[in-house]
VEXDRENSE-98804 format. One record per residue: z, y, x of N, C-alpha, C in turn. Coordinates in steps of 0.001 Angstrom, whole numbers, padded with zeros to 6 digits, always signed. Each point is the difference from the previous one (the first is absolute). Layout:
BEGIN
ZYXZYXZYX;...
This chain:
BEGIN
+097894+109582+071372+000806-000758+000966-000381+000348+001439;-001212+000536+000181-000441+000329+001353+000974+000946+000675;+000544+000960-000748+000918+000976+000581+001251-000667+000559;+000368-001168-000529+001182-000698+000493-000186-000481+001433;-001248-000136+000437-000281-000471+001353-000182+001141+001002;+000040+001230-000476-000441+001133+000826+000792+000130+001300;+001328-000138-000056+000804+000192+001207-000317-001072+001042;-000117-001243-000436-000334-001079+000927-001374+000229+000625;-000964+000370-000815-001357+000200+000508-000064+001163+000980;+000738+001054-000271-000011+001155+000899+000621-000352+001349;+001070-000770-000019+000618-000426+001263-000978-000838+000831;-000730-000869-000667-000923-000859+000741-001193+000794+000507;-000480+000971-000765-001079+000864+000495+000404+000657+001309;+001232+000473+000059+000472+000636+001231-000023-000933+001189;+000255-001286-000223-000001-000962+001104-001412-000335+000466;-000956+000204-000865-001384-000376+000328-000878+001220+000213;+000593+001130+000349-000788+001179+000321-000746+000583-001175;+000527-000183-001203-000617+000587-001182-000935-000924-000750;-000162-001230+000458-000875-000944-000703+000538-000248-001412;-000884-000010-000971+000395-000178-001394+000664-001355-000205;+001108-000012-000736+000759-001229-000207+000257-000211-001484;-000160-001233-000414+000195-000396-001383+001093-001060-000035;+001054+000247-000765+001081-000974-000093-000487-001244-000750;+000371-001178+000517-000288-001270-000665+001279-000836+000019;+000152-000926-000940+001245-000772-000054+000160-001002+001134;-001085-000320+000703+000086-000930+001131-001224+000170+000872;+000130-000423+001254-001126+000050+000927-001125-000917-000472;+000334-001185-000481-001040-000950-000429-000804+000549-001177;+000682+000722-000896-000696+000617-001125-000927+001110+000488;+000486+000820+000947-000836+001058+000565-001206-000556+000727;+000186-001129+000686-001113-000626+000707-001051-000503-000982;+000420-000564-001107-000949-000449-001019-000821+001183-000515;+000670+001121-000276-000723+001193-000446-001053+000424+001018;+000386+000008+001273-000919+000444+001053-001195-000946+000108;+000250-001290+000025-001090-000965+000138-000949+000065-001186;+000555+000165-001194-000860+000087-001175-000869+001264+000029;+000562+001087+000536-000762+001259+000017-001090-000017+001063;+000317-000483+001202-000930+000144+001119-000914-001211+000225;+000295-001143-000608-000761-001205+000298-000596-000597-001276;-001277-000288+000058-000649-000643-001136+000353-001488-000005;+000185-000594-001175+000313-001433-000067-001026-000830+000763;+000517-001013+000667-000854-000866+000808-000070+000396+001458;+000555+001159+000354-000031+000461+001382+000949-000783+000888;-000216+000140+001317+000829-000686+000985+000880+001008+000720;+001276-000348+000170+000988+000910+000578+000634-000646+001218;-000147+000644+001160+000647-000484+001219+001487+000302-000083;+000832-000998+000273+001452+000179-000074+000679-000921+001006;+001284+000198+000188+000758-000819+000944+000421-001302-000645;-000123-001125+000727+000488-001278-000523+001514-000157+000093;+000657+000861+000783+001466-000021+000070+000486+001156-000863;+000188-000307-001250+000225+001007-001024+000704-000685-001164;+000624+000794-000848+000638-000535-001194-001058-000648-000889;+000280-001201-000504-000973-000646-000874-000236+000778-001288;+000979+000800-000429-000209+000835-001184-001219+000903+000178;-000165+000561+001202-001142+000880+000255-001308-000767-000087;-000003-001223+000459-001176-000864-000133-000403-000131-001469;+000984-000218-000869-000303-000161-001421-000395+001330-000649;+000503+001107+000505-000439+001306-000499-001487+000198+000292;-000429-000376+001208-001422+000113+000359-000847-000857-000935;+000439-001220-000261-000732-000864-000924-000017+000587-001410;+001132+000553-000438+000070+000587-001335-000958+001170-000147;-000273+000701+001091-000942+001123-000027-001447-000476+000007;-000208-001306-000033-001354-000544-000045-000683-000046+001340;+000776-000079+001081-000544+000095+001351+000256-001277+000791;-000781-000186+001031+000109-001176+000860+000723+000372+001285;+001199-000539+000261+000687+000292+001255-000748-000596+001188;-000078+000766+001084-000594-000451+001263+001092+000139+001053;+000403-001097+000615+001133+000029+000911-000426+000458+001403;+000735+000957+000532-000337+000622+001280+000703-000694+001166;-000588+000038+001198+000722-000425+001202+001128+000991+000296;+001070-000502+000597+001159+000844+000289+000341-000004+001479;+000691+001056+000409+000588+000076+001332+001349-000717-000065;+000218-001067+000782+001246-000772-000114+001226+000742+000495;-000180+001152+000633+001164+000737+000479+000751+000691-001125;-000700+000430-001046+000702+000708-001072-000587-000251-001386;-000995-000857-000099-000566-000322-001302-000947+001043-000547;-000478+000930+000817-000955+001004-000458-001421-000560+000041;-000899+000609-000786-001392-000449-000037-000659+000222+001359;-000663-001013+000496-000713+000068+001278-001466+000331-000297;-000335+001275+000024-001349+000423-000391-001075-000581+000917;+000324-000160+001284-001001-000507+000948-000381-001450-000273;+000852-000731-000715-000266-001416-000262-000693-000231-001342;-000307+001079-000731-000715-000137-001274-001495-000009+000290;-000703-001085-000296-001445-000039+000282-000767+001038-000819;-001113+000460+000542-000818+000980-000713-000489-000558-001335;-000251-001307-000052-000448-000599-001259+001064+000133-001086;+001268-000016+000393+001081+000193-000971+000075+001459-000431;-000073+000923+000974+000009+001428-000345-001084+000311-001020;-001183-000525+000221-001140+000354-000841+000135-000508-001436;+000843-000984-000221+000145-000538-001348+001149+000573-000797;+000670+001033+000537+001211+000513-000638-000284+001100-001006;+000888+000085-000993+000001+001104-000955+001140+000972+000267;+001029-000457+000747+001153+000850+000307+000832-000676+001069;+000885+000776+000620+000990-000513+000943+001376+000376-000525;+000901-000977+000005+001378+000213-000440+000940-000253+001172;+000735+001019+000418+000967-000181+001082+001296-000575-000562;+000862-000473+000908+001311-000525-000389+001135+000767+000662;-000202+000432+001275+001068+000689+000736+001283-000825-000051;-000131-001246+000428+001023-001005-000187+001339+000403+000619;+001040+000002-000818+001362+000363+000379+000112+001461+000445;-001064+000777-000133-000032+001381+000469-000811+000189+001264;-000381-001109+000663-000895+000089+001159-001381+000433-000492;-000518+001131+000461-001270+000493-000551-001187-000874+000373;-000870-000240-000969-001318-000510+000313-000794+001112+000697;-001078-000345+000709-000763+001019+000740-000856+000847-000951;+000647+000898-000726-000690+000773-001039-001162+000835+000533;+000111+000655+001162-001166+000765+000478-001233-000867+000197;+000173-001192+000596-001133-000886+000201-000525-000534-001336;+000896-000355-000905-000425-000487-001311-000704+001094-000789;+000487+001226+000132-000648+001128-000672-001435+000162+000513;-000175-000143+001310-001337+000146+000579-000937-001089-000503;+000490-001230-000092-000830-001082-000529-000362+000266-001462;+000967+000441-000786-000272+000264-001416-001009+001127-000170;+000112+001044+000829-000969+001094-000065-001398-000486+000360;-000056-000871+001013-001298-000542+000426-000657-000811-001107;+000829-000719-000761-000516-000888-001027-000070+000657-001381;+000618+001176-000138+000026+000674-001283+000867-000690-001029;+001140-000553+000443+000916-000698-000903+001385+000643+000085;+000833-000184-001018+001329+000632+000009+001006-000749+000865;+000931+000763+000553+001171-000527+000678+001199+000232-000912;+000712-001061-000317+001189+000087-000837+001182-000480+000825;+001028+000829+000094+001142-000292+000863+001197-000469-000829;+000451-001210+000282+001247-000487-000571+001118+000399+000963;+000762+001000-000394+001067+000523+000855+001379-000317-000565;+000121-001136-000693+001271-000375-000620+001139-000051+001010;-000294-000492+001216+001024-000114+001047+000009+001203+000934;-000888+000956-000211-000290+000986+001054+000158+001440-000449;+000967+000270-000859+000131+001343-000545+000313+001045+001073;+000551-000405+001135+000283+000968+001056-000801-000212+001271;-000952-000936-000018-000747-000330+001214-001164+000962+000212;-000428+000107+001251-001132+000851+000360-000975-000791+000860;-001251+000450+000006-001007-000587+000869-001002+001097+000338;-000332+000099+001287-000928+001039+000426+000507+001402-000288;+001321+000183-000004+000580+001321-000240+000050+000414-001458;-000326-000900-000913+000016+000312-001433+000814-001043-000746;+000570+000380-001151+000735-000995-000786-000907-001123-000467;+000504-001211+000048-000696-001101-000656-000175+000371-001469;-001186-000232-000520-000284+000368-001379-000837+001248-000140;-000412+000603+001123-000817+001219-000064-001415-000223+000543;-000396-001251+000167-001341-000310+000501-000937-000497-001097;+000545-000614-001014-000834-000644-000999-000342+000887-001179;-000980-000454-000785-000259+000649-001277+001239-000059-000884;+000753-001077+000155+001238-000163-000757+001006-000742+000864;+001267+000220-000283+001066-000755+000650+001114-000218-001008;+000704-001102+000176+001096-000316-000919+001291-000158+000789;+001085+000497-000575+001321-000025+000626+001001-000629-000955;+001053-000552+000582+001066-000614-000789+001308+000746+000216;+000746+000175-001076+001360+000510+000108+001021-001136-000084;-000486-001231-000058+000894-001154-000048+000506-000389+001374;-000632+000497+001053+000284-000472+001339+001033+000881+000701;-000429+001027+000735+000942+000805+000776+001071+000652-000872;-000353+000437-001195+000999+000670-000838+000891-000981-000742;-000413-001281-000065+000727-001033-000746+000145+000363-001478;-000949+000784-000521+000042+000363-001416-000365-001174-000893;-000670-001018+000561-000412-001197-000726-000950+000310-001155;-000659+001117+000076-000971+000388-001013-000783+001190+000508;-001171+000214-000538-000735+001234+000251-000852+000001+001243;-000981+000902-000002-000876+000187+001138-000968+001131-000277;-001013+000099+000840-000983+001074-000122-001396-000524+000275;-000962+000587-000681-001410-000126+000335-000424+001366+000509;-000319+000074+001304-000397+001264+000621-001518+000063+000077;-000553+001189-000256-001442+000163-000159-000547+001024+000976;-001097-000337+000680-000660+000976+000869-000671+001093-000815;-000486-000344-001182-000695+000960-000874+000902+000357-001176;+000597+001188+000006+000917+000360-001094-000679+000095-001349;-001319+000135-000016-000709+000090-001277+000082-001308-000790;+000384-001091+000660+000094-001286-000676+001345-000227-000682;+000915+000935+000187+001352-000214-000533+000003-000270-001496;-000659+000843-000773+000052-000119-001459-000566-001342-000460;-001117-000415+000582-000620-001264-000379+000904-001184+000301;+000610-000001+001192+000845-001117+000384+001336+000027-000736;+000505+001191-000326+001218+000077-000805-000237-000597-001387;-001176+000269-000570-000336-000568-001304-000112-001519+000087;-000609-000512+001084-000106-001449+000183+001378-000622+000163;+000870+000668+000742+001383-000478+000162+000691-000110-001354;-000037+001076-000770+000725+000042-001260-000522-001030-000992;-001305-000286+000068-000581-000980-000916+000481-001418+000302;+000389-000261+001240+000410-001343+000397+001509-000210-000008;+000781+001081-000089+001453-000138+000042+000528-000657-001260;+001022-000824+000182+000742-000523-001134+001075+001011-000393;+000349+000100-001275+001010+000975-000415+001376-000308+000575;+000804+001035+000152+001367-000156+000486+000778-000935-000915;+000776-000913+000607+000860-000892-000778+001451+000292+000343;+000812+000200-001030+001407+000343+000226+000716-001103+000775;-000312-001263-000299+000676-001100+000695-000367-000023+001483;-001265+000283+000316-000425+000029+001403+000652+001154+000744;+000108+001151-000664+000637+001153+000638+001476-000269+000268;+000679-000613-000964+001417-000313+000186+000183-000990+001140;-000845-001032+000027+000100-000985+001076-000227+000655+001357;-000968+000929+000068-000278+000684+001262+001207+000820+000453;+000631+000716-000923+001111+000881+000352+001252-000790+000377;+000185-001180-000600+001198-000801+000266-000155-000855+001252;-001220-000351+000352-000237-000967+001074+000695+000340+001321;-000051+001247+000507+000654+000266+001286+001498-000287-000007;+000653+000266-001124+001443-000253-000087+000277-001498-000032;-000845-000752-000713+000172-001457-000039-000225-000611+001379;-001009+000491+000719-000274-000530+001334+001131+000340+000966;+000534+001221-000105+001109+000402+000873+001232-000862-000266;+000252-000297-001268+001146-000843-000345-000177-001406+000551;-001215-000555-000131-000266-001341+000523+000202-000057+001505;-000470+001037+000693+000186+000026+001456+001477+000102+000359;+000725+000845-000713+001420+000208+000301+000806-001275-000222;-000372-000744-001056+000714-001233-000314-000613-001223+000663;-001035+000245+000811-000694-001081+000697-000538-001043-000986;-000615+000503-001058-000559-000855-001039-001519-000058+000051;-000597+000502+001076-001457+000068+000064-000624-001374-000138;+000533-000994+000719-000542-001349-000089+000121-000568-001396;+001145+000204-000636+000196-000499-001356-000945+000681-000978;-000208+001295+000187-000905+000732-000891-001425-000532+000136;-000430-000265+001217-001350-000522+000201-000145-001396-000593;+001045-000817+000121-000043-001335-000587-000121+000082-001515;+000709+000952-000604-000074+000176-001449-001406+000413-000426;-000618+000875+000782-001369+000433-000305-000948-001196+000032;+000132-000846+001000-000859-001182+000088+000247-000952-001165;+001280-000180-000377+000354-000892-001087-000596+000473-001316;-000079+001299-000209-000536+000559-001228-001527+000050-000006;-000613-000437+001082-001463-000004+000055-000596+001361+000272;+000792+000923+000552-000477+001349+000263-000464+000193+001434;+000162-001015+000829-000436+000076+001389-001512-000181+000051;-000713+000986+000508-001458-000046-000003-000579-000490+001313;+000806-000078+001035-000472-000475+001298+000983-001041+000534;-000478-001207+000167+000788-001000+000712-000364-000011+001479;-001218+000436+000301-000464+000101+001377-000308+001470+000292;-000503+000269+001218-000338+001379+000344-001081+000534-000929;-001021-000794-000234-001084+000380-000901+000295-000488-001413;-000391+000775-001003+000107-000476-001373-001017-001114-000220;+000208-000873-000982-001001-001034-000297-001340+000639-000347;-001063-000507+000612-001326+000565-000245-000490-000317-001412;+000260-001205-000486-000473-000463-001317-001522+000172-000104;-000680-000748+000844-001444+000181+000169-000777-000179-001299;+000364-000993-000817-000739-000221-001247+000118+001201-000933;+001221+000511-000128+000214+001172-000856-000718+001218+000564;-000004+000120+001329-000655+001144+000620-001516-000047-000229;-000576-001174+000104-001444-000130-000271-000321+000403-001437;+000883-000323-000923-000230+000384-001398+000138+001499-000200;+000846+000648+000800+000223+001439-000155-001131+000832+000588;-000651-000497+001043-000971+000814+000733-001119+000577-000857;-000578-000742-000951-001091+000591-000792+000425+001195-000847;+001295+000145-000267+000484+001116-000818+000166+001290+000805;-000055-000076+001326+000164+001201+000833-001241+000898-000144;+000195+001322+000136+001235+000705+000315+000885+000209-001227;+001239-000410+000149+001002+000171-001053+001345-000444+000557;+001072+000645-000423+001323-000383+000476+000594-001162-000781;-000200-000037-001296+000691-000982-000830-000219-001441+000447;-001239-000430+000315-000177-001402+000392+000701-000359+001311;+000334+001007+000812+000629-000224+001303+001467+000422+000003;+000520+000320-001179+001345+000559-000091+001060-000930+000587;-000137-001311-000218+001031-000932+000471+000087-000049+001515;-001069+000380+000705+000029+000083+001463+000409+001401+000467;-000568+001025-000619+000219+001374+000466+001437+000452-000247;+000671-000547-001004+001355+000444-000329+001085-000604+000892;-000341-001005+000821+001013-000727+000764+000800+000965+000873;+001316-000126-000056+000968+000829+000731+000173+001396-000602;-000813+000364-000990+000138+001339-000599-000628-000015-001396;+000767-000438-000969-000539-000121-001347-000267+001349-000659;+000586+001050+000526-000195+001345-000568-001116+000765+000704;-000929-000690+000639-000982+000667+000862-000908+000961-000753;-000153-000167-001327-000850+000919-000757+000748+000623-001176;+001309+000125+000152+000846+000553-001054+000129+001514+000162;-000207+000721-001088+000210+001447+000029+001479+000276+000252;+000342+000791+001021+001415+000168+000348+000742+000880-000995;+001253-000334-000227+000872+000842-000798+000641+001077+000840;+000732+000889-000649+000589+001146+000704+001046-000429+001015;+000798-001043-000319+001012-000455+000952-000611-000579+001252;-001054-000750-000168-000699-000581+001145-000573+001103+000887;-000600+001015-000610-000588+001093+000770+001064+000812+000725;+001139+000224-000644+001069+000767+000669+000517-000736+001225;+000232-001310-000141+000505-000757+001149-001041-000016+001116;-001266-000189-000347-001064-000024+000998-000100+001332+000721;+000119+001099-000733-000071+001328+000606+001146+000215+000975;+001202-000429-000371+001149+000151+000907-000212-000791+001289;-000482-001212-000124-000204-000827+001190-001123+000554+000878;-001045+000493-000629-001118+000554+000758+000432+001237+000768;+000921+000767-000552+000479+001206+000678+000743-000333+001292;+000504-001229+000121+000737-000400+001205-000880-000756+000994;-001308+000003-000222-000902-000836+000795+000027+000348+001481;+000069+001265+000364-000074+000368+001420+001122-000634+000810;+001204-000038-000551+001103-000650+000701-000231-001489+000168;-000573-000629-001014-000315-001427+000078-001054-000248+001074;-001030+000844+000030-001050-000168+001002+000548+000168+001409;+000915+000933+000187+000611+000168+001324+000720-001272+000442;+000727-000621-000932+000714-001233+000331-000972-001132+000315;-001085-000101-000760-001006-001033+000264-000691+000244+001340;-000256+001256+000308-000668+000326+001264+000888-000375+001189;+001288+000313-000087+000914-000316+001096+000113-001510+000201;+000122-000746-001097+000088-001455+000113-001289-000619+000503;-001123+000556-000429-001295-000495+000471-000119+000159+001508;+000449+001125+000520-000069+000229+001445+000815-001049+000759;+001200-000325-000498+000833-000985+000687-000625-001393-000055;-000511-000367-001166-000580-001333-000144-001307-000139+000776;-000821+001033+000002-001280-000065+000709+000195-000130+001501;+001106+000546+000511+000274-000062+001436+000650-001322+000414;+000416-000804-000974+000651-001273+000302-001034-001053+000391;+000501-001146+000454-000903-001058+000461-000859-000566-001126;+000420+000179-001242-000755-000519-001145-001005+001009-000544;+000043+001226+000496-000854+001048-000534-001314+000101+000743;-000928+000730-000606-001300+000232+000634-000337+001478-000112;+000566+000857+000852-000335+001423-000077-001472+000230+000241;-000618+000786-000877-001431+000289+000102-000188+001388+000585;-000812+000125+001036-000268+001280+000647-001503+000222+000031;-000435+001158-000459-001415+000346+000035-000474+000089+001437;-001289-000254+000192-000548+000096+001348+000008+001439+000510;-000019+000976-000916-000075+001391+000422+001337+000727-000082;+000796-000309-000997+001296+000671-000139+000933-000882-000809;+001301+000070+000289+000948-000839-000746+000034+000385-001477;-000016-001000-000866+000191+000245-001420+001487+000210-000258;+000344+000829-000975+001414+000178-000311+000602-001277-000577;+001311-000132+000128+000678-001131-000620-000110+000142-001512;-000440-001066-000653-000158+000036-001449+001310-000408-000686;+000277+000547-001163+001184-000433-000759-000318-001251-000800;-000183-001116+000691-000469-001215-000661+000955-000427-001106;-000570-000444-001107+000818-000531-001088+000678-001287+000445;-000743-000867+000628+000543-001177+000662-000665-000102+001367;+000740-000433+000992-000559-000160+001346-000330-001473+000198;-001287-000333+000229-000370-001402+000180+000289-000473+001422;+001209-000510+000214+000312-000589+001295-000809-001276+000165;-000420-000285+001202-000813-001185+000270+000879-001055+000663;+000240-001092-000716+000930-001034+000466-000717-001345+000033;+000436-000857+000914-000649-001297+000170+000213-000893-001212;+001188+000027-000582+000317-000834-001165+000534+000907-001097;-000894+000450-000883+000409+000962-001033+001027-000591-000961;-000181-001247-000392+000916-000586-000967+001407-000116+000573;+000106-000388+001262+001313-000080+000637+000621+001385+000118;-000817+000993+000320+000509+001368+000104+000488+000509-001354;-000768-000268-001055+000405+000439-001336+001296-000691-000423;+000138-001280+000331+001219-000729-000347+001209+000565+000746;-000204+000358+001273+001099+000588+000772+000448+001323-000619;-000952+000816-000412+000342+001267-000645+000700-000236-001330;-000471-000980-000762+000602-000279-001308+001462-000394+000138;+000334-000705+001068+001406-000378+000209+000884+001209+000195;-000602+001129+000365+000752+001250+000164-000290+000971-001155;-000490-000557-001114-000249+000777-001209-001025+001109+000230;-000991-000296+000839-001119+000918+000223-001242-000669-000578;-000543+000582-001056-001120-000600-000717-001323+000350+000668;-000856-000998+000127-001364+000216+000487-000946-000036-001195;-000709+001082-000224-000933+000061-001116-001358+000489+000442;-000916+000100-000961-001351+000518+000241-000752-000836+001028;+000130-001326-000146-000800-000932+000787-001314-000253-000726;-001087-000109+000735-001329-000211-000586-000699-001140+000728;+000506-001190-000198-000477-001181+000704-000147-001133-001013;-001144-000655-000103-001175+000106+000862-000869+001198-000353;-000969+000347+000868-000938+001075-000331-000747-000304-001295;-000542+001048-000619-000596-000136-001325-001203-000937-000031;-000772-000067+001090-001147-000907-000030+000461-001456+000006;+001068-000310+000704+000554-001352-000040+000646-000280-001354;+000624+000997-000567+000687-000123-001290-000983-000208-001149;-001076+000788-000017-000918-000002-001143-001247-000837+000215;-000437-000156+001241-001197-000772+000270-001279+000733-000355;-001115-000586+000377-001293+000652-000152-000486+000147-001420;+000661-000616-000959-000404+000166-001395+000280+001419-000468;+001115+000584+000444+000449+001279-000531-000121+001160+000979;-000376-000262+001230-000086+001075+000988-001003-000369+001080;-000564+001007+000660-000801-000238+001202+000958-000195+001162;-000146-001104+000719+000924-000327+001078-000199+000922+001189;+001084+000211+000745-000066+000838+001193-000949-000613+001029;-000822+000837+000662-000864-000525+001062+000771-000395+001250;+001258+000451+000110+000835-000353+001155+001434-000162-000503;+000333-001152-000571+001289-000151-000678+001197-000258+000905;-000227-000423+001234+001121-000463+000833+001045+001082+000287;-000392+001238+000384+001040+001002+000271+000885+000308-001214;-000596+000034-001192+000799+000256-001210+000972-001140-000251;-000476-001234+000182+000877-001153-000208+001152+000010+001005;-000306+000375+001237+001051+000071+001027+001030+001062-000372;-000477+001183-000382+000931+001076-000350+000861-000402-001201;-000610-000549-001041+000749-000376-001199+001077-001031+000318;-000277-000879+000940+000943-001062+000347+001151+000501+000864;-000243+001048+000796+001013+000432+000971+000686+001324-000357;-000504+000737-000978+000593+001291-000334+001284-000198-000803;+001050+000659+000446+001305-000020-000667+000323+001431-000417;-000317+000390-001240+000212+001388-000410+001476+000283-000292;+000553+000961+000712+001425+000319-000161+000175+001482-000288;+001092+000309-000674+000336+001380-000346+000427+000738+001269;-000710+001059+000399+000361+000674+001253+001376+000661-000036;+000539+000238-001184+001336+000598-000082+001089-000975+000435;-000359-001264+000153+000958-000998+000470-000421-000536+001369;-000648+000862+000771-000588-000420+001270+001016-000653+000925;+001140+000625+000210+000969-000534+000959+000546-001345-000448;+000289-000139-001304+000488-001280-000514-001049-001095+000177;-001254+000326-000341-001076-000987+000088-000170-000485+001433;-000037+000914+000941-000194-000393+001394+001165-000844+000506;+001206+000346-000385+001164-000773+000431-000074-001432-000532;-000402-000160-001267-000093-001338-000590-001100-000817+000677;-001176+000590+000167-001113-000745+000589+000311-000426+001430;+000571+000925+000764+000334-000345+001384+001098-001048+000050;+001000+000144-000866+001087-000975-000029-000453-001385-000411;-001032-000065-000838-000522-001288-000461-001032-000579+000963;-000315+000716+001071-000957-000492+000980-001437+000005-000485;-000320+000906-000912-001367+000086-000524-000916+000580+001072;-001100-000679+000270-000939+000446+001024-001086+000889-000600;-000447+001005+000732-001127+000808-000482-001306-000765+000080;-000946+000398-000846-001367-000532+000070-000883+001032+000680;-001059-000459+000632-000880+000881+000751-001353+000115-000689;-000421+001205-000415-001313+000154-000635-001158-000487+000854;+000188-000058+001310-001071-000483+000872-000389-001434-000342;+000913-000746-000646-000320-001358-000433-001162+000018-000990;-000013+001014-000883-001067+000109-000997-001216+000715+000545;+000222+000928+000952-001101+000786+000539-000765-000756+001076;+000609-001064+000506-000674-000776+001034-000181+000760+001301;+000896+001011+000217-000088+000774+001221-001104+001022+000023;-000643+000217-001186-001149+000918-000026+000411+001449+000033;+001272+000290-000327+000409+001412-000034+001222+000208+000871;
């Protein structure tokens, strides 16, 4: 079956300057493989508190203790200067997020990891086209994981990229041992889903379809965060590292996350991946317009301007996020990929080490409105028409920057 992935893997190698790439059915599955390989159970992993809760549960499933990092409230990236030395010294690894495609400071994180002799693992699910320090995101760590569910809208697939190509065979064997066999019903559902969604949109049945899902008990999130289920989670922790005890959390929003792909799924994914450059161009153009607006926060290096990134979603900073999201919804513009509250507030000190400086992350999570940059002009027109006010990161920074 490895040969079935060859075209996808070769395309991704080209994007990462020849770095070895291993196809995986999902980014979360690839991240589990990486954490299990590079981190011994019981280790502590620095990560962003403004992140998908699924990733939090993947870290726990790998037998590791999440350590929540301070963030820069301007874009949700890890603030390396605010991490105390006592925290650095207790780490087993660093996990980046590259939230919405905004790069974490990989060169600085790489330097800290080298100093401490620990691995850097890059979660590049949102950042398949982003760069930092003149290099693609995903080329700084011992390992990096990418998603094909995001920019390509393939809704499946991803990559585990490796700095050391000699590890390919070992990690491919670990991948194959954990995959569930292909299911004909899952493949059929995957192939039919885009047509069903297009029909619902055309007939304006999206609301009715969502109501039906909730009525059938298939809705897994009533709020932004999935239910933590603390008692069940405490019972699962002694079984880590293992996926099965954490399956009910890790599968949320993607039940096929560890399913071996069928030929139809791979063909559709390959076609969508081949069109990625055009998609990235559209995201880059929309990102530039949104970043220059009153709600944006363009980031400029002290020494030279960074290129405009093809952000998967642009986190506009608004004074009242809920009102802004409601205004967009009235114009059939969906706001997704919200991560509020931060993971330390969500999980508490029982399941994670709390951030040493939680306020900037909480501010960013409360004010970030992630929007599709391909709809930049529509989004700006709606927000301005609704009188939505921008939020100022200086409120969280206290004027220090």
